[in-house]
C-alpha angles and dihedrals in degrees: 000000000000091000091051092050090049089052092050091047093050091047090051092050090050093050093046091048091049091051092048092049092048091049093050091048092049093050090047091051093047092049092047092049092047091057091057090069098041125077141278100058117194101219095178091056090049093051090046090052091047089053092049097045100033117025099031091047093051098091096053093043092048094050091046092051096048095050092042090055090048094050092044092054092047095048095042090051090053091052099039094048088069088065096038089247101124091134089070093067094092094049093046092051096049094045094046094047098045097040103038123350098051097054097035099046093042089050093050092048093049091046090055093047113027097023091055091046092052093049092048094047097047091039091054090049089051097050092044091051094244090128090056089047090058089056090049088054090053092253117133107231092208091055095042102039109021110031097055091049094049091051092045090052091052092051105033102050096056088052090051091048091053088058091044091052092052094046093044091054089044090054090052090048092052093051092042093054103032102033106023098036101236119161106254094225094049092046092052091045091053090047093052093044092058098036109104130185090230091060093051094044093049090051092050091047089053089049091055091053092045092049090052091049092049092051092043094052093045093049096041097050093041093047092051098041120123140168104067125266093344091054091050090052091050091048091051092051092046091050094053095044094046093046092049093049093046091049091056093043095048090044089064093045093049093044089053089049096048104036109022112116 
């Protein structure tokens, strides 16, 4: 009986802690979003965040997209050839890249790179009292540190995903033509026939949500870090893990929303 009560107590503590953490995160997100629409707006911080999230993440996202398209074409050809449906390779590649793989893989790459950088930077500022110094200088830390990054995440990741979609389809085209022997004109024709605006738009909408989640997790865990260098390291790890899990969870939710019949 005592063991059962201990289990119930530990479960209750876990649920209460989860509710408290969710509430804090929600309030943090709402406050950060509200500062986007209230002056002053720190344009230099926004451009710096755009550079960090977008431009500097472009090489890793581009390489990931190209090789993903190549592998997808190769694997789909292996599977579809068993059913004499090799001609469907182009359509499978373009649908998979634009709907799912482009946004998800770009989000995971950016979470590992830019999300960790944001958490480390803000966390270092927190443990060295630079965040408190901003308040002393009559500068709202949420407006200066968080709001520009949230907006940059919303804007930068869809732009990255547009590039990832193009390069992913290009990778599939290269393998289809060079390795699998497809006629270039027919492959492109099949790609364009199955490419729909809804698929691209849904992928870009997912990217906007993922970008916001990456920036939110990086800012939240960095802003609430404590305990010196060890605390900053823990905040960085938590930001990447939380952002990655949320990307996969929200991918299912958004897919259900966009494509469920």
